[in-house]
C-alpha positions in Angstrom: -79.9 -103.8 -131.8 -78.8 -107.1 -130.5 -75.4 -106.8 -132.2 -75.0 -103.3 -130.7 -75.7 -104.6 -127.3 -73.2 -107.4 -127.8 -70.5 -105.0 -128.9 -71.1 -102.6 -126.0 -71.2 -105.4 -123.4 -67.8 -106.7 -124.5 -66.1 -103.7 -123.0 -65.5 -103.1 -119.3 -65.4 -99.3 -118.4 -64.1 -97.4 -115.4 -64.0 -93.7 -114.5 -61.6 -92.2 -112.0 -59.2 -89.4 -111.2 -55.4 -89.0 -110.7 -53.0 -86.3 -109.7 -50.6 -85.3 -112.5 -48.4 -82.3 -112.6 -50.0 -80.9 -109.4 -53.4 -81.1 -111.1 -56.4 -83.4 -110.9 -56.8 -85.4 -114.1 -59.8 -87.5 -115.2 -59.3 -91.1 -116.2 -61.3 -93.4 -118.4 -60.3 -97.1 -118.7 -61.6 -99.6 -121.2 -60.9 -103.3 -121.2 -61.9 -105.9 -123.9 -60.9 -109.4 -124.9 -60.3 -109.7 -128.6 -60.3 -113.0 -130.5 -56.8 -112.6 -131.8 -53.3 -113.3 -130.5 -51.1 -110.6 -128.8 -48.8 -110.4 -131.8 -51.7 -109.6 -134.2 -53.4 -107.1 -131.8 -50.1 -105.4 -131.2 -49.4 -105.1 -134.9 -52.9 -103.7 -135.4 -52.5 -100.9 -132.9 -48.9 -100.0 -133.8 -48.6 -100.5 -137.6 -49.4 -97.2 -139.4 -50.8 -99.1 -142.4 -53.2 -101.1 -140.1 -54.1 -98.2 -137.9 -55.4 -96.4 -141.0 -57.7 -99.3 -141.7 -59.6 -99.3 -138.5 -59.0 -95.8 -137.0 -57.3 -92.9 -138.9 -54.3 -92.3 -141.2 -51.2 -91.6 -139.1 -47.8 -90.1 -139.9 -44.7 -89.6 -137.9 -41.4 -90.9 -136.5 -42.5 -94.2 -135.0 -39.9 -94.7 -132.3 -39.7 -93.8 -128.6 -39.1 -90.1 -128.4 -40.6 -89.6 -131.9 -43.8 -87.7 -132.7 -46.9 -88.9 -134.5 -50.0 -87.2 -135.9 -53.4 -88.7 -136.6 -55.2 -87.1 -139.5 -57.6 -84.5 -138.2 -57.2 -85.7 -134.7 -54.7 -86.0 -131.9 -50.9 -86.0 -132.1 -48.1 -86.2 -129.7 -44.9 -88.0 -128.6 -44.3 -91.7 -128.2 -43.3 -92.0 -124.5 -42.9 -95.7 -124.0 -43.0 -98.9 -126.1 -42.6 -102.4 -124.9 -43.5 -104.7 -127.8 -46.7 -106.8 -127.3 -47.1 -105.4 -123.8 -47.4 -101.6 -123.5 -47.5 -98.4 -125.5 -47.8 -95.0 -123.9 -48.1 -91.7 -125.9 -49.0 -88.1 -125.2 -52.4 -87.4 -126.8 -52.7 -83.7 -127.7 -55.3 -81.8 -129.7 -56.0 -78.1 -130.2 -53.9 -75.0 -129.5 -53.6 -75.5 -125.7 -54.3 -79.1 -124.9 -52.8 -79.4 -121.4 -51.9 -82.8 -120.0 -53.2 -85.8 -121.9 -51.7 -89.3 -122.2 -53.0 -92.7 -123.5 -51.6 -96.0 -122.4 -52.4 -99.3 -124.1 -51.7 -102.6 -122.3 -51.9 -106.1 -123.8 -51.9 -109.5 -122.1 -52.8 -113.0 -123.3 -56.3 -113.8 -122.2 -56.8 -116.3 -119.4 -57.4 -119.9 -120.5 -55.0 -119.8 -123.4 -55.8 -119.7 -127.1 -55.4 -116.9 -129.5 -57.2 -114.2 -127.5 -55.8 -111.0 -126.1 -57.0 -108.7 -123.3 -56.4 -105.1 -124.4 -56.7 -102.3 -121.8 -56.6 -98.6 -122.7 -56.4 -95.8 -120.2 -56.7 -92.2 -121.1 -55.6 -89.7 -118.5 -56.2 -86.0 -119.2 -56.6 -82.6 -117.5 -59.5 -80.8 -119.1 -61.2 -77.4 -118.4 -63.7 -77.6 -115.6 -66.5 -76.1 -117.8 -66.0 -78.8 -120.4 -65.8 -81.7 -117.8 -68.9 -80.4 -115.9 -70.9 -80.2 -119.2 -69.9 -83.5 -120.9 -68.3 -85.7 -118.3 -66.1 -88.7 -119.1 -68.4 -89.9 -121.9 -66.9 -87.3 -124.2 -63.7 -89.3 -124.3 -65.2 -92.7 -123.6 -67.6 -92.8 -126.5 -64.8 -92.0 -128.9 -62.7 -94.9 -127.5 -65.8 -97.2 -127.7 -66.0 -96.4 -131.4 -62.3 -97.1 -131.8 -62.7 -100.5 -130.0 -65.6 -101.3 -132.3 -63.5 -100.5 -135.4 -60.5 -102.5 -134.0 -62.8 -105.5 -133.3 -64.2 -105.4 -136.8 -60.7 -105.1 -138.3 -59.3 -108.1 -136.3 -62.3 -110.2 -137.4 -61.6 -109.3 -141.0 -64.8 -107.3 -141.2 -63.5 -103.7 -141.4 -65.3 -101.0 -143.3 -63.7 -99.1 -146.2 -63.1 -95.4 -145.5 -66.1 -94.5 -147.6 -68.4 -97.0 -145.9 -67.1 -95.8 -142.5 -68.0 -92.2 -143.2 -71.5 -93.4 -144.3 -71.9 -95.6 -141.2 -71.2 -92.7 -138.8 -74.5 -91.1 -139.8 -76.5 -94.3 -139.8 -79.2 -95.2 -137.3 -77.0 -98.1 -136.2 -74.2 -95.7 -135.3 -76.4 -93.4 -133.4 -77.9 -96.3 -131.5 -74.3 -97.5 -130.7 -73.3 -94.0 -129.5 -76.4 -93.7 -127.3 -75.8 -97.0 -125.7 -72.2 -96.2 -125.2 -73.1 -92.9 -123.6 -75.5 -94.6 -121.2 -72.8 -97.1 -120.2 -70.3 -94.3 -119.5 -73.0 -92.6 -117.4 -73.2 -95.8 -115.3 -69.4 -95.9 -115.0 -69.4 -92.2 -113.9 -72.1 -92.9 -111.3 -70.1 -95.9 -110.0 -67.1 -93.5 -109.5 -69.2 -91.6 -107.0 -70.5 -88.7 -109.2 -73.6 -86.8 -108.3 -76.7 -88.4 -110.0 -77.9 -85.1 -111.4 -74.5 -84.4 -112.9 -74.4 -87.9 -114.4 -77.8 -87.5 -116.0 -77.0 -84.0 -117.4 -73.6 -84.9 -118.8 -74.8 -88.2 -120.3 -77.6 -86.4 -122.2 -75.3 -83.6 -123.4 -72.6 -86.0 -124.6 -75.0 -88.3 -126.5 -76.6 -85.2 -128.1 -73.1 -83.9 -129.1 -72.1 -87.1 -130.8 -75.5 -87.8 -132.5 -76.3 -84.2 -133.4 -79.7 -84.7 -131.8 
């Protein structure tokens, strides 16, 4: 449990809203400092070969204006790419996904050394019935798991695809998801959400991820 707490505590989380295309979008933001230089972190989050090692296999035309597709997950268009600083893509899943974008921002960590601050912001318009049932944790937990995998990969401790599948059903994974869900509940509350809504959505999201 101590390692899970450590991993969860390494991430700063924020929940908010933003107007996009005349609609209100929800935002989740994660920020973590990784013990690797910007060049290495940038390569890990943009190289198809490395993305497959800590996240999912990805195919596509990897240039601004090109399209990508993650295996069994989101796809979209590469909207902006400033090497070692910023990557912005549309993040679309399902037959009618609506507005959804992910932006990744990198900066050298304060104090020097081979450390990098990575900030990820996901902005999306989702149906009200889904948002009111699950809240921001539905997206946030998924990104927490991605940050966990990226951290392991950068430290040279990544899991094989087979081990990763097995880990997802382990007690450790369920404990990580539960702790992540609780932290997103706190971030939701800090955004001004009603306490009853926070409690209900946090429970529903953890149950959804853990199958409880």
